[in-house]
C-alpha positions as a Markdown table, in Angstrom:
| # | Residue | x | y | z |
|---|---|---|---|---|
| 1 | Met | 87.9 | -34.1 | -5.4 |
| 2 | Val | 87.3 | -32.1 | -2.2 |
| 3 | Glu | 83.6 | -31.6 | -1.4 |
| 4 | Thr | 82.7 | -28.0 | -0.3 |
| 5 | Val | 79.7 | -27.0 | 1.6 |
| 6 | Lys | 77.6 | -24.3 | -0.2 |
| 7 | Ile | 74.7 | -24.1 | 2.3 |
| 8 | Lys | 74.7 | -25.1 | 6.0 |
| 9 | Ile | 71.5 | -25.2 | 8.1 |
| 10 | Asp | 71.8 | -25.2 | 11.9 |
| 11 | Asp | 68.8 | -25.9 | 14.1 |
| 12 | Leu | 66.3 | -24.3 | 11.6 |
| 13 | Asn | 62.7 | -24.2 | 12.9 |
| 14 | Ile | 59.7 | -22.8 | 11.0 |
| 15 | Trp | 56.2 | -22.3 | 12.4 |
| 16 | Phe | 53.0 | -21.4 | 10.5 |
| 17 | Gly | 51.0 | -19.9 | 13.2 |
| 18 | Asp | 50.9 | -22.7 | 15.8 |
| 19 | Val | 52.0 | -25.4 | 13.4 |
| 20 | His | 55.6 | -26.4 | 13.8 |
| 21 | Ala | 56.3 | -27.1 | 10.1 |
| 22 | Leu | 60.1 | -27.7 | 10.3 |
| 23 | Lys | 61.8 | -29.0 | 13.4 |
| 24 | Ala | 65.4 | -28.3 | 14.4 |
| 25 | Leu | 66.7 | -29.1 | 10.9 |
| 26 | Asn | 70.4 | -29.6 | 10.5 |
| 27 | Ile | 71.6 | -30.3 | 6.9 |
| 28 | Glu | 74.5 | -29.4 | 4.6 |
| 29 | Val | 74.2 | -28.9 | 0.8 |
| 30 | Leu | 77.3 | -29.5 | -1.2 |
| 31 | Ser | 78.5 | -27.4 | -4.1 |
| 32 | Asn | 77.6 | -28.7 | -7.5 |
| 33 | Glu | 75.3 | -31.4 | -6.3 |
| 34 | Ile | 71.7 | -32.1 | -6.9 |
| 35 | Leu | 70.1 | -32.7 | -3.5 |
| 36 | Ser | 66.7 | -34.3 | -3.9 |
| 37 | Ile | 64.1 | -33.7 | -1.1 |
| 38 | Ile | 61.3 | -36.3 | -0.8 |
| 39 | Gly | 58.5 | -36.9 | 1.6 |
| 40 | Pro | 54.7 | -36.8 | 1.9 |
| 41 | Ala | 52.6 | -33.6 | 1.9 |
| 42 | Asn | 53.0 | -31.3 | 5.0 |
| 43 | Ser | 56.5 | -32.5 | 5.7 |
| 44 | Gly | 58.1 | -29.1 | 5.5 |
| 45 | Lys | 59.8 | -29.6 | 2.1 |
| 46 | Thr | 58.7 | -26.4 | 0.4 |
| 47 | Ser | 59.0 | -24.4 | 3.7 |
| 48 | Phe | 62.7 | -25.6 | 3.8 |
| 49 | Leu | 63.2 | -24.5 | 0.2 |
| 50 | Arg | 61.6 | -21.1 | 0.6 |
| 51 | Ser | 63.8 | -20.5 | 3.7 |
| 52 | Leu | 66.9 | -20.6 | 1.6 |
| 53 | Asn | 66.2 | -17.4 | -0.2 |
| 54 | Arg | 63.9 | -15.9 | 2.5 |
| 55 | Leu | 60.7 | -16.2 | 0.4 |
| 56 | Asn | 59.0 | -17.2 | 3.7 |
| 57 | Asp | 59.5 | -13.6 | 4.8 |
| 58 | Leu | 56.6 | -12.6 | 2.6 |
| 59 | Asn | 54.2 | -14.5 | 4.9 |
| 60 | Ser | 53.5 | -12.6 | 8.1 |
| 61 | Arg | 52.2 | -15.8 | 9.8 |
| 62 | Ile | 55.6 | -17.5 | 9.5 |
| 63 | Lys | 58.1 | -17.5 | 12.4 |
| 64 | Ile | 61.6 | -18.7 | 11.8 |
| 65 | Asn | 64.6 | -19.3 | 14.1 |
| 66 | Gly | 67.9 | -21.0 | 13.5 |
| 67 | Ser | 70.6 | -20.2 | 11.0 |
| 68 | Val | 71.1 | -20.7 | 7.2 |
| 69 | Tyr | 74.6 | -20.1 | 6.0 |
| 70 | Leu | 75.4 | -19.4 | 2.3 |
| 71 | Asp | 79.1 | -19.6 | 1.8 |
| 72 | Gly | 79.6 | -19.2 | 5.5 |
| 73 | Val | 77.4 | -16.1 | 5.9 |
| 74 | Asp | 74.1 | -16.3 | 7.8 |
| 75 | Ile | 71.4 | -15.1 | 5.5 |
| 76 | Tyr | 69.1 | -14.2 | 8.4 |
| 77 | Lys | 71.5 | -11.9 | 10.2 |
| 78 | Asn | 70.8 | -8.1 | 10.2 |
| 79 | Gly | 72.0 | -6.2 | 7.1 |
| 80 | Ile | 71.6 | -9.0 | 4.6 |
| 81 | Asp | 70.5 | -7.6 | 1.1 |
| 82 | Val | 67.5 | -9.9 | 0.4 |
| 83 | Gly | 67.3 | -8.7 | -3.2 |
| 84 | Leu | 70.9 | -9.8 | -3.8 |
| 85 | Leu | 70.3 | -13.1 | -1.9 |
| 86 | Arg | 67.4 | -13.9 | -4.2 |
| 87 | Lys | 69.7 | -13.2 | -7.2 |
| 88 | Arg | 72.2 | -15.6 | -5.8 |
| 89 | Val | 69.6 | -18.2 | -4.9 |
| 90 | Gly | 67.1 | -18.5 | -7.7 |
| 91 | Met | 63.9 | -20.5 | -7.7 |
| 92 | Val | 61.8 | -22.4 | -10.3 |
| 93 | Phe | 58.2 | -23.1 | -9.1 |
| 94 | Ala | 55.9 | -26.0 | -9.8 |
| 95 | Leu | 53.7 | -23.9 | -12.1 |
| 96 | Pro | 55.6 | -22.1 | -14.9 |
| 97 | Val | 54.6 | -18.5 | -15.0 |
| 98 | Pro | 56.1 | -16.8 | -18.1 |
| 99 | Leu | 55.9 | -13.0 | -18.2 |
| 100 | Pro | 53.4 | -11.6 | -20.7 |
| 101 | Leu | 56.3 | -10.8 | -23.0 |
| 102 | Ser | 58.2 | -12.4 | -25.9 |
| 103 | Ile | 60.5 | -15.4 | -25.3 |
| 104 | Phe | 63.5 | -13.1 | -25.7 |
| 105 | Glu | 62.3 | -10.5 | -23.2 |
| 106 | Asn | 61.4 | -13.2 | -20.6 |
| 107 | Val | 65.0 | -14.2 | -20.4 |
| 108 | Ala | 66.3 | -10.6 | -20.8 |
| 109 | Tyr | 64.1 | -9.2 | -18.1 |
| 110 | Gly | 66.4 | -10.0 | -15.1 |
| 111 | Pro | 69.6 | -8.7 | -16.7 |
| 112 | Arg | 67.7 | -5.5 | -17.7 |
| 113 | Arg | 66.7 | -5.0 | -14.1 |
| 114 | Tyr | 70.3 | -5.2 | -13.1 |
| 115 | Gly | 71.3 | -2.5 | -15.7 |
| 116 | Ile | 72.3 | -4.6 | -18.8 |
| 117 | Asn | 70.7 | -3.0 | -21.9 |
| 118 | Asn | 73.3 | -3.6 | -24.6 |
| 119 | Lys | 71.4 | -5.6 | -27.2 |
| 120 | Gln | 74.4 | -7.8 | -28.2 |
| 121 | Val | 75.1 | -8.6 | -24.6 |
| 122 | Leu | 71.5 | -9.4 | -23.9 |
| 123 | Ser | 71.4 | -11.6 | -27.0 |
| 124 | Glu | 74.4 | -13.6 | -25.8 |
| 125 | Ile | 72.8 | -14.0 | -22.4 |
| 126 | Val | 69.5 | -15.1 | -23.8 |
| 127 | Glu | 71.1 | -17.7 | -26.1 |
| 128 | Arg | 73.4 | -19.0 | -23.4 |
| 129 | Cys | 70.6 | -19.5 | -20.9 |
| 130 | Leu | 68.2 | -21.0 | -23.4 |
| 131 | Lys | 70.9 | -23.5 | -24.4 |
| 132 | Ala | 71.6 | -24.3 | -20.7 |
| 133 | Ala | 67.9 | -24.9 | -20.2 |
| 134 | Cys | 67.8 | -27.4 | -23.2 |
| 135 | Ile | 65.2 | -25.4 | -25.1 |
| 136 | Trp | 67.3 | -23.3 | -27.6 |
| 137 | Glu | 67.0 | -25.6 | -30.6 |
| 138 | Glu | 63.2 | -25.7 | -30.2 |
| 139 | Ile | 62.6 | -21.9 | -30.1 |
| 140 | Lys | 65.6 | -20.2 | -31.6 |
| 141 | Asp | 63.7 | -19.1 | -34.7 |
| 142 | Arg | 60.8 | -17.5 | -32.8 |
| 143 | Leu | 62.3 | -15.6 | -30.0 |
| 144 | Asn | 60.1 | -12.6 | -30.6 |
| 145 | Gln | 56.9 | -14.6 | -30.3 |
| 146 | Pro | 54.8 | -14.5 | -27.0 |
| 147 | Ala | 56.1 | -16.8 | -24.4 |
| 148 | Met | 52.6 | -17.8 | -23.5 |
| 149 | Lys | 52.3 | -19.7 | -26.8 |
| 150 | Leu | 54.9 | -22.2 | -25.7 |
| 151 | Ser | 53.8 | -25.6 | -24.4 |
| 152 | Gly | 53.8 | -26.3 | -20.6 |
| 153 | Gly | 57.1 | -28.1 | -20.7 |
| 154 | Gln | 58.7 | -25.4 | -22.9 |
| 155 | Gln | 57.4 | -22.7 | -20.5 |
| 156 | Gln | 59.0 | -24.5 | -17.6 |
| 157 | Arg | 62.4 | -24.6 | -19.3 |
| 158 | Leu | 62.0 | -21.0 | -20.3 |
| 159 | Cys | 61.5 | -20.2 | -16.6 |
| 160 | Ile | 64.7 | -22.1 | -15.9 |
| 161 | Ala | 66.5 | -20.0 | -18.5 |
| 162 | Arg | 65.0 | -16.8 | -16.9 |
| 163 | Ala | 66.4 | -17.9 | -13.5 |
| 164 | Leu | 69.8 | -18.5 | -15.0 |
| 165 | Ala | 69.9 | -15.1 | -16.7 |
| 166 | Val | 70.8 | -13.3 | -13.4 |
| 167 | Glu | 73.7 | -15.7 | -12.8 |
| 168 | Pro | 72.6 | -17.4 | -9.6 |
| 169 | Glu | 74.8 | -19.8 | -7.6 |
| 170 | Val | 72.0 | -22.0 | -6.3 |
| 171 | Ile | 68.8 | -23.0 | -8.1 |
| 172 | Leu | 65.8 | -24.3 | -6.1 |
| 173 | Phe | 63.3 | -26.4 | -7.9 |
| 174 | Asp | 59.9 | -26.8 | -6.2 |
| 175 | Glu | 58.2 | -29.8 | -7.9 |
| 176 | Pro | 59.1 | -28.4 | -11.4 |
| 177 | Cys | 57.7 | -31.4 | -13.3 |
| 178 | Ser | 54.4 | -31.9 | -11.4 |
| 179 | Gly | 52.3 | -30.8 | -14.3 |
| 180 | Leu | 54.4 | -32.1 | -17.2 |
| 181 | Asp | 54.2 | -35.1 | -19.4 |
| 182 | Pro | 57.0 | -37.7 | -19.4 |
| 183 | Ile | 58.8 | -36.3 | -22.4 |
| 184 | Ser | 58.8 | -32.7 | -21.0 |
| 185 | Thr | 59.9 | -34.1 | -17.6 |
| 186 | Ala | 62.8 | -35.9 | -19.2 |
| 187 | Lys | 64.0 | -32.6 | -20.8 |
| 188 | Val | 63.8 | -30.7 | -17.5 |
| 189 | Glu | 65.8 | -33.5 | -15.8 |
| 190 | Glu | 68.3 | -33.4 | -18.6 |
| 191 | Ala | 68.7 | -29.7 | -18.0 |
| 192 | Met | 69.2 | -30.1 | -14.3 |
| 193 | Ile | 71.9 | -32.8 | -14.7 |
| 194 | Glu | 73.8 | -30.5 | -17.1 |
| 195 | Leu | 73.3 | -27.4 | -14.8 |
| 196 | Lys | 74.9 | -29.0 | -11.7 |
| 197 | Lys | 78.2 | -28.7 | -13.4 |
| 198 | Lys | 78.0 | -24.9 | -12.7 |
| 199 | Tyr | 75.3 | -24.6 | -10.0 |
| 200 | Thr | 74.2 | -26.1 | -6.7 |
| 201 | Ile | 70.7 | -27.6 | -7.1 |
| 202 | Ile | 68.0 | -28.5 | -4.5 |
| 203 | Leu | 65.0 | -30.4 | -5.9 |
| 204 | Val | 61.8 | -30.9 | -4.0 |
| 205 | Thr | 59.8 | -33.6 | -5.8 |
| 206 | Asn | 56.9 | -35.8 | -5.0 |
| 207 | Asn | 58.1 | -38.2 | -7.7 |
| 208 | Thr | 60.5 | -40.6 | -6.0 |
| 209 | Lys | 61.6 | -42.0 | -9.3 |
| 210 | Gln | 62.7 | -38.5 | -10.4 |
| 211 | Ala | 64.6 | -38.1 | -7.1 |
| 212 | Ala | 66.4 | -41.4 | -7.9 |
| 213 | Arg | 67.2 | -40.4 | -11.5 |
| 214 | Val | 68.7 | -37.1 | -10.8 |
| 215 | Gly | 69.8 | -36.8 | -7.2 |
| 216 | Asp | 73.3 | -37.2 | -6.0 |
| 217 | Arg | 72.0 | -37.3 | -2.5 |
| 218 | Thr | 68.5 | -37.6 | -1.2 |
| 219 | Ala | 66.9 | -36.4 | 2.0 |
| 220 | Phe | 63.6 | -37.8 | 3.4 |
| 221 | Phe | 61.4 | -35.4 | 5.3 |
| 222 | Leu | 58.4 | -36.6 | 7.4 |
| 223 | Met | 56.1 | -34.3 | 9.4 |
| 224 | Gly | 58.7 | -31.6 | 9.7 |
| 225 | Asp | 61.6 | -33.9 | 10.7 |
| 226 | Leu | 64.6 | -34.9 | 8.6 |
| 227 | Ile | 64.5 | -38.7 | 8.9 |
| 228 | Glu | 67.7 | -39.4 | 6.9 |
| 229 | Ile | 70.0 | -38.0 | 4.2 |
| 230 | Asp | 72.4 | -40.1 | 2.2 |
| 231 | Arg | 73.7 | -41.0 | -1.2 |
| 232 | Thr | 70.7 | -41.5 | -3.5 |
| 233 | Asp | 71.6 | -45.1 | -4.4 |
| 234 | Lys | 71.8 | -46.0 | -0.7 |
| 235 | Ile | 68.5 | -44.2 | 0.2 |
| 236 | Phe | 66.7 | -46.2 | -2.5 |
| 237 | Thr | 68.3 | -49.6 | -2.0 |
| 238 | Ser | 69.1 | -49.8 | 1.7 |
| 239 | Pro | 67.7 | -46.9 | 3.7 |
| 240 | Ser | 68.7 | -46.7 | 7.4 |
| 241 | Asp | 65.1 | -46.0 | 8.6 |
| 242 | Ala | 62.1 | -48.2 | 8.0 |
| 243 | Arg | 59.9 | -45.1 | 7.5 |
| 244 | Thr | 62.0 | -44.1 | 4.5 |
| 245 | Glu | 61.6 | -47.6 | 3.0 |
| 246 | Gly | 57.9 | -47.4 | 3.6 |
| 247 | Tyr | 57.5 | -44.1 | 1.8 |
| 248 | Ile | 59.6 | -45.2 | -1.2 |
| 249 | Leu | 57.6 | -48.4 | -1.5 |
| 250 | Gly | 54.4 | -46.4 | -1.4 |
| 251 | Arg | 53.1 | -47.8 | 1.9 |
| 252 | Phe | 52.1 | -44.2 | 2.9 |
| 253 | Gly | 52.3 | -40.7 | 1.6 |
């Protein structure tokens, strides 16, 4: 099977004011893989993630140079439709934030914004996305109930379904299980593994065991530098850099 590059980063630098948060990053993300990003706090992991759909643009203190290519097109060049970019590159955050609407309307919200109002079509989208997020069987009989009544783990999977509803190509996960119990975490991980059949996934996680469980490849960031990237099994059994081994073994971070 030929591997194709979905995202290519060339010499990406990010500054927060005077702080050089990400330093000359060069990395490729393959189609239909889960790329796990690990590293201690303040290593540039989330900054990297937010650069991929230009969420960093919302912070006036951030300066960026370098290139980020999505299917060969630089997303930072003039004329890029940022709204369309964020439709193509969805994001699931650490803290699930359901809309103050019903379960059904949370998932239907995005398609409605893009002009889909046919109830049957919306119902099909909602069911498909809830199934893909591994939550359909738990909530199929209460779609009209407030989403805020769901448990934390269910809310996170609902947010995954909401991201899927606008048919992205890439899904960014920023520590999606940081506040979840082990059972809920396992269900989110199950969803991610299933989703990579159709989507490209980048997972930032502080849980090295999670990175090892779900990542096809893993990248280790340290103080804004990419230390190494390789197959996950190699990173966790015979890393090339002693700093990677030290982090994985809990010697720092």
